[in-house]
C-alpha positions in Angstrom: 147.2 120.9 56.7 147.3 122.2 53.1 145.6 125.3 51.8 142.5 123.6 50.5 142.0 121.8 53.8 142.3 125.1 55.7 139.7 126.7 53.5 137.4 123.7 54.0 138.0 123.9 57.8 137.1 127.6 57.9 133.9 127.0 55.9 133.0 124.0 58.1 133.4 126.0 61.3 131.3 128.9 59.8 128.5 126.5 58.9 128.5 125.1 62.5 128.2 128.6 64.0 125.4 129.6 61.5 123.6 126.3 62.3 123.7 127.2 66.0 122.4 130.7 65.2 119.5 129.1 63.3 118.7 126.7 66.1 119.2 129.0 69.1 118.6 132.6 68.0 115.7 132.7 65.6 113.2 133.9 68.3 115.5 136.7 69.6 116.3 137.8 66.0 112.6 138.0 65.3 112.1 140.1 68.5 115.0 142.4 67.6 113.5 142.9 64.1 110.1 143.6 65.5 111.4 146.2 67.9 113.4 147.9 65.1 110.5 147.9 62.8 108.2 149.4 65.4 110.7 152.2 65.9 110.6 153.0 62.2 106.8 152.7 62.1 106.7 155.3 64.9 108.7 157.8 62.7 111.8 157.3 64.8 115.3 156.4 63.7 118.0 153.8 64.3 121.5 154.8 65.3 124.1 152.1 65.0 127.8 151.7 65.9 130.7 149.4 66.4 134.5 149.3 66.3 136.8 147.9 63.6 135.0 145.1 61.7 131.9 145.8 63.7 132.0 149.4 62.4 131.6 148.0 58.9 128.6 145.9 60.1 127.0 149.1 61.5 127.6 150.9 58.2 126.3 147.8 56.3 123.0 147.9 58.2 122.6 151.6 57.7 123.2 151.4 54.0 120.6 148.7 53.6 118.1 150.8 55.5 118.8 154.1 53.8 119.0 152.7 50.3 117.3 149.3 50.1 117.8 145.7 50.9 116.3 143.4 48.3 113.2 145.2 47.2 112.2 148.7 45.9 111.0 150.7 48.8 111.4 154.2 50.4 114.6 154.7 52.3 114.5 154.2 56.1 116.2 156.4 58.7 119.3 154.7 60.1 122.5 156.5 60.9 125.9 154.9 61.3 127.8 156.8 63.9 131.1 155.4 62.5 131.4 157.4 59.3 132.1 161.0 60.1 135.9 161.2 60.5 135.9 164.9 61.6 133.4 164.2 64.3 135.0 160.9 65.4 138.5 162.4 65.6 137.5 165.7 67.2 135.7 163.8 70.0 138.6 161.4 70.5 141.0 164.3 70.5 139.1 166.7 72.7 137.6 164.2 75.1 138.4 160.5 75.0 137.9 157.7 72.4 135.3 156.0 74.5 133.0 159.1 74.0 133.0 158.9 70.1 129.5 157.3 69.9 128.0 158.6 73.2 128.4 162.2 72.3 126.8 161.7 68.9 123.9 159.8 70.6 123.3 162.6 73.1 123.2 165.1 70.2 121.2 163.0 67.7 119.1 160.6 69.7 115.6 161.2 70.7 113.2 159.3 73.0 111.7 156.5 70.9 114.8 156.1 68.7 116.8 152.9 68.9 120.5 152.1 69.2 121.9 149.1 67.3 125.3 148.0 68.6 127.8 145.5 67.2 130.5 144.2 69.5 132.1 140.8 69.4 133.3 141.1 73.0 130.7 143.3 74.5 133.4 145.0 76.4 134.5 148.0 74.3 134.5 151.2 76.4 133.0 153.2 73.5 130.1 150.7 73.2 129.4 150.7 76.9 129.3 154.5 76.9 127.0 154.4 73.9 124.5 152.1 75.7 124.5 154.3 78.7 124.0 157.4 76.5 121.1 155.7 74.7 119.4 154.9 78.0 119.9 158.5 79.1 118.1 159.6 75.9 115.2 157.1 76.6 116.3 154.9 73.7 116.1 151.1 73.7 119.0 149.0 72.5 119.5 146.0 70.2 122.9 144.5 70.9 124.6 142.0 68.6 127.3 140.5 70.7 129.5 137.3 71.0 131.2 135.2 73.5 129.5 135.7 76.9 128.0 139.1 76.0 130.6 141.0 78.0 129.8 144.0 80.2 127.3 145.3 77.7 125.0 142.4 78.5 124.8 143.6 82.1 123.8 147.1 81.0 120.8 146.0 79.0 117.3 146.5 80.4 114.0 144.7 79.9 113.1 146.6 76.8 116.5 145.9 75.2 117.3 142.9 73.1 120.6 141.0 73.0 121.5 138.7 70.0 124.5 136.8 71.3 126.5 134.5 69.1 128.0 131.9 71.3 131.5 131.6 69.8 134.9 132.6 71.0 136.2 133.4 67.5 136.0 137.1 66.4 135.9 136.1 62.8 133.0 133.6 63.3 131.1 136.1 65.4 131.4 138.7 62.7 130.3 136.3 60.0 127.3 135.4 62.0 126.5 139.1 62.7 126.4 139.7 58.9 123.9 136.9 58.4 121.8 138.2 61.4 122.0 141.7 59.9 120.5 140.5 56.7 117.8 138.7 58.6 117.0 141.9 60.4 116.8 143.8 57.1 114.6 141.2 55.6 112.2 141.1 58.6 112.0 144.9 58.8 111.1 145.1 55.1 108.5 142.3 55.6 106.9 144.0 58.6 106.9 147.4 57.0 106.1 146.5 53.4 104.6 143.0 53.3 105.7 139.6 52.3 108.0 139.0 49.5 109.8 136.0 48.0 113.2 135.1 49.4 115.6 134.1 46.7 
């Protein structure tokens, strides 16, 4: 297989996964967006986290909320728990890496806030601890996962929402998570600020 064929193969597999997301996950994406929008309408905030590439997804969502997505609007309260290196490293050093998000959630989270997690496996110890901490703080969870949902899927309650990309490829799951993130941003804006043209 030459280079161009590899590129075409990567793009073709991506299109297959995204087509499956469109066919299978539209309703649950809508539900997740509705829950996140309701949180913001109630003057609460969204905390978000993930590891590695999923950390960048959490930061991407937060930036789209705090600044703007595709329209001029007020900033919306969303905090990526992945960005403060002093806090992350002190928690990892003084306690354990698995506590890096949970301790922040216990400090910053309030009843009515929401936690948005990104995890391709659903098994990261820091993500599992984050879900438990969110529930302890009476926060609901939106979980963007992949594969079979992992252990995190078993921790979710009836008021939580899982958006699971049924792929075994980390790269394909992360690509789908980005598209889903943009759908969430668009739907949150639409629900808070009214319809707008999609370009």
